Biopython code that builds the backbone (N, CA, C, O; Angstrom):
import numpy as np
from Bio.PDB.StructureBuilder import StructureBuilder

atoms = [
    (1, "UNK", "N", (0.844, -1.172, 0.000)),
    (1, "UNK", "CA", (0.000, 0.000, 0.000)),
    (1, "UNK", "C", (0.898, 1.247, 0.000)),
    (1, "UNK", "O", (1.779, 1.382, 0.849)),
    (2, "UNK", "N", (0.673, 2.134, -0.934)),
    (2, "UNK", "CA", (1.484, 3.349, -1.012)),
    (2, "UNK", "C", (0.816, 4.475, -0.232)),
    (2, "UNK", "O", (-0.409, 4.594, -0.189)),
    (3, "UNK", "N", (1.650, 5.281, 0.371)),
    (3, "UNK", "CA", (1.139, 6.420, 1.130)),
    (3, "UNK", "C", (1.233, 7.674, 0.264)),
    (3, "UNK", "O", (2.223, 7.887, -0.437)),
    (4, "UNK", "N", (0.214, 8.480, 0.324)),
    (4, "UNK", "CA", (0.194, 9.724, -0.409)),
    (4, "UNK", "C", (0.970, 10.776, 0.393)),
    (4, "UNK", "O", (0.713, 10.964, 1.583)),
    (5, "UNK", "N", (1.901, 11.447, -0.247)),
    (5, "UNK", "CA", (2.698, 12.459, 0.443)),
    (5, "UNK", "C", (1.858, 13.714, 0.657)),
    (5, "UNK", "O", (1.300, 14.278, -0.283)),
    (6, "UNK", "N", (1.784, 14.136, 1.919)),
    (6, "UNK", "CA", (1.027, 15.333, 2.253)),
    (6, "UNK", "C", (1.969, 16.495, 2.512)),
    (6, "UNK", "O", (3.095, 16.304, 2.971)),
    (7, "UNK", "N", (1.508, 17.678, 2.219)),
    (7, "UNK", "CA", (2.309, 18.856, 2.551)),
    (7, "UNK", "C", (2.126, 19.152, 4.042)),
    (7, "UNK", "O", (1.084, 18.834, 4.614)),
    (8, "UNK", "N", (3.126, 19.752, 4.663)),
    (8, "UNK", "CA", (3.031, 20.031, 6.100)),
    (8, "UNK", "C", (1.963, 21.073, 6.395)),
    (8, "UNK", "O", (1.572, 21.817, 5.496)),
    (9, "UNK", "N", (1.478, 21.145, 7.640)),
    (9, "UNK", "CA", (0.501, 22.177, 8.010)),
    (9, "UNK", "C", (1.073, 23.566, 7.732)),
    (9, "UNK", "O", (2.290, 23.751, 7.725)),
    (10, "UNK", "N", (0.190, 24.543, 7.503)),
    (10, "UNK", "CA", (0.652, 25.871, 7.098)),
    (10, "UNK", "C", (1.587, 26.518, 8.119)),
    (10, "UNK", "O", (2.470, 27.285, 7.736)),
    (11, "UNK", "N", (1.414, 26.228, 9.398)),
    (11, "UNK", "CA", (2.268, 26.858, 10.410)),
    (11, "UNK", "C", (3.673, 26.254, 10.462)),
    (11, "UNK", "O", (4.562, 26.814, 11.104)),
    (12, "UNK", "N", (3.878, 25.128, 9.797)),
    (12, "UNK", "CA", (5.202, 24.508, 9.734)),
    (12, "UNK", "C", (5.878, 24.673, 8.377)),
    (12, "UNK", "O", (7.039, 24.297, 8.214)),
    (13, "UNK", "N", (5.174, 25.223, 7.417)),
    (13, "UNK", "CA", (5.671, 25.287, 6.049)),
    (13, "UNK", "C", (6.686, 26.406, 5.799)),
    (13, "UNK", "O", (7.241, 26.486, 4.704)),
    (14, "UNK", "N", (6.934, 27.247, 6.759)),
    (14, "UNK", "CA", (7.882, 28.343, 6.567)),
    (14, "UNK", "C", (7.174, 29.650, 6.356)),
    (14, "UNK", "O", (7.040, 30.435, 7.295)),
    (15, "UNK", "N", (6.729, 29.901, 5.185)),
    (15, "UNK", "CA", (5.965, 31.107, 4.902)),
    (15, "UNK", "C", (6.762, 32.152, 4.161)),
    (15, "UNK", "O", (7.981, 32.048, 4.022)),
    (16, "UNK", "N", (6.054, 33.166, 3.685)),
    (16, "UNK", "CA", (6.680, 34.216, 2.887)),
    (16, "UNK", "C", (6.873, 35.507, 3.663)),
    (16, "UNK", "O", (7.550, 36.414, 3.178)),
    (17, "UNK", "N", (6.297, 35.617, 4.861)),
    (17, "UNK", "CA", (6.454, 36.818, 5.678)),
    (17, "UNK", "C", (7.745, 36.745, 6.477)),
    (17, "UNK", "O", (8.184, 35.657, 6.850)),
    (18, "UNK", "N", (8.356, 37.889, 6.741)),
    (18, "UNK", "CA", (9.586, 37.958, 7.533)),
    (18, "UNK", "C", (9.335, 38.808, 8.769)),
    (18, "UNK", "O", (8.746, 39.885, 8.685)),
    (19, "UNK", "N", (9.782, 38.319, 9.907)),
    (19, "UNK", "CA", (9.693, 39.066, 11.154)),
    (19, "UNK", "C", (10.598, 40.290, 11.042)),
    (19, "UNK", "O", (11.735, 40.173, 10.586)),
    (20, "UNK", "N", (10.111, 41.456, 11.450)),
    (20, "UNK", "CA", (10.899, 42.681, 11.352)),
    (20, "UNK", "C", (12.025, 42.738, 12.382)),
    (20, "UNK", "O", (12.928, 43.565, 12.255)),
    (21, "UNK", "N", (11.989, 41.885, 13.387)),
    (21, "UNK", "CA", (13.043, 41.886, 14.400)),
    (21, "UNK", "C", (14.104, 40.823, 14.147)),
    (21, "UNK", "O", (15.297, 41.127, 14.171)),
    (22, "UNK", "N", (13.690, 39.580, 13.905)),
    (22, "UNK", "CA", (14.666, 38.495, 13.787)),
    (22, "UNK", "C", (14.800, 37.952, 12.365)),
    (22, "UNK", "O", (15.633, 37.079, 12.123)),
    (23, "UNK", "N", (14.016, 38.439, 11.435)),
    (23, "UNK", "CA", (13.959, 38.016, 10.027)),
    (23, "UNK", "C", (13.575, 36.540, 9.849)),
    (23, "UNK", "O", (13.839, 35.959, 8.796)),
    (24, "UNK", "N", (12.963, 35.941, 10.852)),
    (24, "UNK", "CA", (12.468, 34.567, 10.781)),
    (24, "UNK", "C", (11.289, 34.513, 9.814)),
    (24, "UNK", "O", (10.412, 35.376, 9.860)),
    (25, "UNK", "N", (11.261, 33.515, 8.946)),
    (25, "UNK", "CA", (10.151, 33.341, 8.006)),
    (25, "UNK", "C", (8.957, 32.726, 8.733)),
    (25, "UNK", "O", (9.110, 31.778, 9.504)),
    (26, "UNK", "N", (7.781, 33.267, 8.483)),
    (26, "UNK", "CA", (6.555, 32.730, 9.072)),
    (26, "UNK", "C", (5.385, 33.024, 8.139)),
    (26, "UNK", "O", (5.499, 33.863, 7.246)),
    (27, "UNK", "N", (4.281, 32.349, 8.339)),
    (27, "UNK", "CA", (3.093, 32.589, 7.523)),
    (27, "UNK", "C", (2.325, 33.766, 8.108)),
    (27, "UNK", "O", (2.393, 34.019, 9.311)),
    (28, "UNK", "N", (1.605, 34.475, 7.274)),
    (28, "UNK", "CA", (0.892, 35.676, 7.682)),
    (28, "UNK", "C", (-0.090, 35.397, 8.816)),
    (28, "UNK", "O", (-0.275, 36.237, 9.696)),
    (29, "UNK", "N", (-0.715, 34.231, 8.798)),
    (29, "UNK", "CA", (-1.707, 33.897, 9.823)),
    (29, "UNK", "C", (-1.095, 33.771, 11.219)),
    (29, "UNK", "O", (-1.811, 33.862, 12.216)),
    (30, "UNK", "N", (0.205, 33.566, 11.298)),
    (30, "UNK", "CA", (0.878, 33.416, 12.586)),
    (30, "UNK", "C", (1.548, 34.722, 13.044)),
    (30, "UNK", "O", (2.156, 34.766, 14.114)),
    (31, "UNK", "N", (1.435, 35.772, 12.241)),
    (31, "UNK", "CA", (2.056, 37.048, 12.590)),
    (31, "UNK", "C", (1.305, 37.716, 13.739)),
    (31, "UNK", "O", (0.083, 37.611, 13.841)),
    (32, "UNK", "N", (2.051, 38.403, 14.600)),
    (32, "UNK", "CA", (1.482, 39.105, 15.744)),
    (32, "UNK", "C", (1.811, 40.586, 15.578)),
    (32, "UNK", "O", (2.910, 40.925, 15.141)),
    (33, "UNK", "N", (0.874, 41.475, 15.920)),
    (33, "UNK", "CA", (1.088, 42.914, 15.828)),
    (33, "UNK", "C", (1.337, 43.481, 17.227)),
    (33, "UNK", "O", (0.601, 43.184, 18.168)),
    (34, "UNK", "N", (2.375, 44.294, 17.347)),
    (34, "UNK", "CA", (2.732, 44.927, 18.609)),
    (34, "UNK", "C", (1.727, 46.022, 18.937)),
    (34, "UNK", "O", (1.332, 46.781, 18.052)),
    (35, "UNK", "N", (1.305, 46.113, 20.203)),
    (35, "UNK", "CA", (0.369, 47.136, 20.651)),
    (35, "UNK", "C", (1.040, 48.512, 20.624)),
    (35, "UNK", "O", (0.386, 49.516, 20.341)),
    (36, "UNK", "N", (2.326, 48.560, 20.914)),
    (36, "UNK", "CA", (3.038, 49.831, 21.002)),
    (36, "UNK", "C", (3.359, 50.476, 19.669)),
    (36, "UNK", "O", (3.158, 51.680, 19.506)),
    (37, "UNK", "N", (3.858, 49.699, 18.703)),
    (37, "UNK", "CA", (4.323, 50.284, 17.434)),
    (37, "UNK", "C", (3.636, 49.700, 16.206)),
    (37, "UNK", "O", (3.909, 50.142, 15.090)),
    (38, "UNK", "N", (2.755, 48.721, 16.379)),
    (38, "UNK", "CA", (2.027, 48.072, 15.289)),
    (38, "UNK", "C", (2.958, 47.347, 14.320)),
    (38, "UNK", "O", (2.625, 47.169, 13.148)),
    (39, "UNK", "N", (4.111, 46.933, 14.804)),
    (39, "UNK", "CA", (5.070, 46.188, 13.991)),
    (39, "UNK", "C", (4.616, 44.740, 13.864)),
    (39, "UNK", "O", (4.145, 44.156, 14.840)),
    (40, "UNK", "N", (4.749, 44.157, 12.686)),
    (40, "UNK", "CA", (4.414, 42.759, 12.473)),
    (40, "UNK", "C", (5.604, 41.881, 12.817)),
    (40, "UNK", "O", (6.640, 41.962, 12.157)),
    (41, "UNK", "N", (5.474, 41.044, 13.840)),
    (41, "UNK", "CA", (6.578, 40.192, 14.277)),
    (41, "UNK", "C", (6.109, 38.756, 14.428)),
    (41, "UNK", "O", (4.910, 38.482, 14.487)),
    (42, "UNK", "N", (7.077, 37.837, 14.491)),
    (42, "UNK", "CA", (6.728, 36.434, 14.702)),
    (42, "UNK", "C", (6.390, 36.221, 16.182)),
    (42, "UNK", "O", (6.653, 37.084, 17.019)),
    (43, "UNK", "N", (5.823, 35.099, 16.480)),
    (43, "UNK", "CA", (5.372, 34.803, 17.843)),
    (43, "UNK", "C", (6.542, 34.646, 18.816)),
    (43, "UNK", "O", (6.346, 34.713, 20.029)),
    (44, "UNK", "N", (7.741, 34.440, 18.303)),
    (44, "UNK", "CA", (8.910, 34.273, 19.168)),
    (44, "UNK", "C", (9.470, 35.603, 19.652)),
    (44, "UNK", "O", (10.220, 35.630, 20.627)),
    (45, "UNK", "N", (9.129, 36.690, 19.002)),
    (45, "UNK", "CA", (9.699, 38.008, 19.318)),
    (45, "UNK", "C", (8.727, 38.916, 20.068)),
    (45, "UNK", "O", (8.864, 40.139, 20.017)),
    (46, "UNK", "N", (7.761, 38.343, 20.754)),
    (46, "UNK", "CA", (6.799, 39.161, 21.483)),
    (46, "UNK", "C", (6.829, 38.853, 22.975)),
    (46, "UNK", "O", (7.279, 37.793, 23.409)),
    (47, "UNK", "N", (6.340, 39.809, 23.733)),
    (47, "UNK", "CA", (6.159, 39.651, 25.172)),
    (47, "UNK", "C", (4.674, 39.840, 25.438)),
    (47, "UNK", "O", (4.095, 40.861, 25.065)),
    (48, "UNK", "N", (4.065, 38.863, 26.078)),
    (48, "UNK", "CA", (2.635, 38.946, 26.398)),
    (48, "UNK", "C", (2.471, 39.338, 27.861)),
    (48, "UNK", "O", (3.063, 38.725, 28.749)),
    (49, "UNK", "N", (1.660, 40.371, 28.102)),
    (49, "UNK", "CA", (1.388, 40.839, 29.459)),
    (49, "UNK", "C", (0.109, 40.155, 29.917)),
    (49, "UNK", "O", (-0.962, 40.401, 29.362)),
    (50, "UNK", "N", (0.213, 39.310, 30.913)),
    (50, "UNK", "CA", (-0.942, 38.517, 31.361)),
    (50, "UNK", "C", (-2.084, 39.360, 31.897)),
    (50, "UNK", "O", (-3.247, 39.096, 31.593)),
    (51, "UNK", "N", (-1.763, 40.371, 32.691)),
    (51, "UNK", "CA", (-2.807, 41.164, 33.341)),
    (51, "UNK", "C", (-3.709, 41.871, 32.337)),
    (51, "UNK", "O", (-4.926, 41.927, 32.517)),
    (52, "UNK", "N", (-3.111, 42.409, 31.283)),
    (52, "UNK", "CA", (-3.872, 43.180, 30.300)),
    (52, "UNK", "C", (-4.103, 42.427, 28.995)),
    (52, "UNK", "O", (-4.868, 42.885, 28.146)),
    (53, "UNK", "N", (-3.447, 41.270, 28.824)),
    (53, "UNK", "CA", (-3.528, 40.459, 27.612)),
    (53, "UNK", "C", (-3.034, 41.218, 26.381)),
    (53, "UNK", "O", (-3.486, 40.958, 25.266)),
    (54, "UNK", "N", (-2.105, 42.157, 26.585)),
    (54, "UNK", "CA", (-1.525, 42.906, 25.479)),
    (54, "UNK", "C", (-0.262, 42.215, 24.994)),
    (54, "UNK", "O", (0.377, 41.473, 25.740)),
    (55, "UNK", "N", (0.091, 42.461, 23.742)),
    (55, "UNK", "CA", (1.271, 41.857, 23.128)),
    (55, "UNK", "C", (2.197, 42.984, 22.674)),
    (55, "UNK", "O", (1.772, 43.895, 21.964)),
    (56, "UNK", "N", (3.462, 42.916, 23.086)),
    (56, "UNK", "CA", (4.458, 43.924, 22.730)),
    (56, "UNK", "C", (5.647, 43.253, 22.059)),
    (56, "UNK", "O", (5.953, 42.094, 22.341)),
    (57, "UNK", "N", (6.322, 43.987, 21.163)),
    (57, "UNK", "CA", (7.585, 43.499, 20.634)),
    (57, "UNK", "C", (8.664, 43.762, 21.680)),
    (57, "UNK", "O", (8.403, 44.440, 22.674)),
    (58, "UNK", "N", (9.872, 43.236, 21.472)),
    (58, "UNK", "CA", (10.941, 43.405, 22.454)),
    (58, "UNK", "C", (11.316, 44.876, 22.643)),
    (58, "UNK", "O", (11.706, 45.272, 23.741)),
    (59, "UNK", "N", (11.204, 45.685, 21.596)),
    (59, "UNK", "CA", (11.561, 47.097, 21.707)),
    (59, "UNK", "C", (10.558, 47.890, 22.538)),
    (59, "UNK", "O", (10.949, 48.825, 23.236)),
    (60, "UNK", "N", (9.279, 47.539, 22.480)),
    (60, "UNK", "CA", (8.221, 48.301, 23.159)),
    (60, "UNK", "C", (7.773, 47.688, 24.481)),
    (60, "UNK", "O", (6.927, 48.263, 25.165)),
    (61, "UNK", "N", (8.318, 46.546, 24.850)),
    (61, "UNK", "CA", (7.836, 45.846, 26.043)),
    (61, "UNK", "C", (7.987, 46.716, 27.287)),
    (61, "UNK", "O", (8.957, 47.463, 27.418)),
    (62, "UNK", "N", (7.024, 46.615, 28.196)),
    (62, "UNK", "CA", (7.146, 47.358, 29.454)),
    (62, "UNK", "C", (8.273, 46.773, 30.314)),
    (62, "UNK", "O", (8.366, 45.555, 30.469)),
    (63, "UNK", "N", (9.105, 47.615, 30.857)),
    (63, "UNK", "CA", (10.205, 47.194, 31.703)),
    (63, "UNK", "C", (9.731, 47.190, 33.163)),
    (63, "UNK", "O", (8.863, 47.974, 33.547)),
    (64, "UNK", "N", (10.304, 46.313, 33.951)),
    (64, "UNK", "CA", (9.959, 46.268, 35.370)),
    (64, "UNK", "C", (10.335, 47.578, 36.032)),
    (64, "UNK", "O", (11.428, 48.104, 35.822)),
    (65, "UNK", "N", (9.426, 48.096, 36.826)),
    (65, "UNK", "CA", (9.685, 49.338, 37.549)),
    (65, "UNK", "C", (9.317, 50.584, 36.775)),
    (65, "UNK", "O", (9.383, 51.683, 37.327)),
    (66, "UNK", "N", (8.932, 50.455, 35.521)),
    (66, "UNK", "CA", (8.531, 51.615, 34.732)),
    (66, "UNK", "C", (7.067, 51.943, 35.004)),
    (66, "UNK", "O", (6.234, 51.048, 35.149)),
    (67, "UNK", "N", (6.779, 53.187, 35.068)),
    (67, "UNK", "CA", (5.405, 53.644, 35.221)),
    (67, "UNK", "C", (4.895, 54.118, 33.867)),
    (67, "UNK", "O", (5.677, 54.586, 33.040)),
    (68, "UNK", "N", (3.572, 53.999, 33.632)),
    (68, "UNK", "CA", (2.973, 54.463, 32.364)),
    (68, "UNK", "C", (2.941, 55.954, 32.290)),
    (68, "UNK", "O", (2.473, 56.513, 31.298)),
]
sb = StructureBuilder()
sb.init_structure("model")
sb.init_model(0)
sb.init_chain("A")
sb.init_seg("    ")
for serial, (resi, resn, name, xyz) in enumerate(atoms, 1):
    if name == "N":
        sb.init_residue(resn, " ", resi, " ")
    sb.init_atom(name, np.array(xyz, "f"), 0.0, 1.0, " ", f" {name:<3s}", serial, name[0])
structure = sb.get_structure()
């Protein structure tokens, strides 16, 4: 019995989008937008704030001890 070769799921296929911070290739559906600067980055280059459920890139992330 022969097996039909399947293409990998879209999130594993690489993608044509590039993260603006690390230049990692990812698919558009997996891109995350920073709340601070609206930069499109991959999921590896973000910081999620649990209390507010906001997503920031490494450049805009809130630092400990900083006040708004």
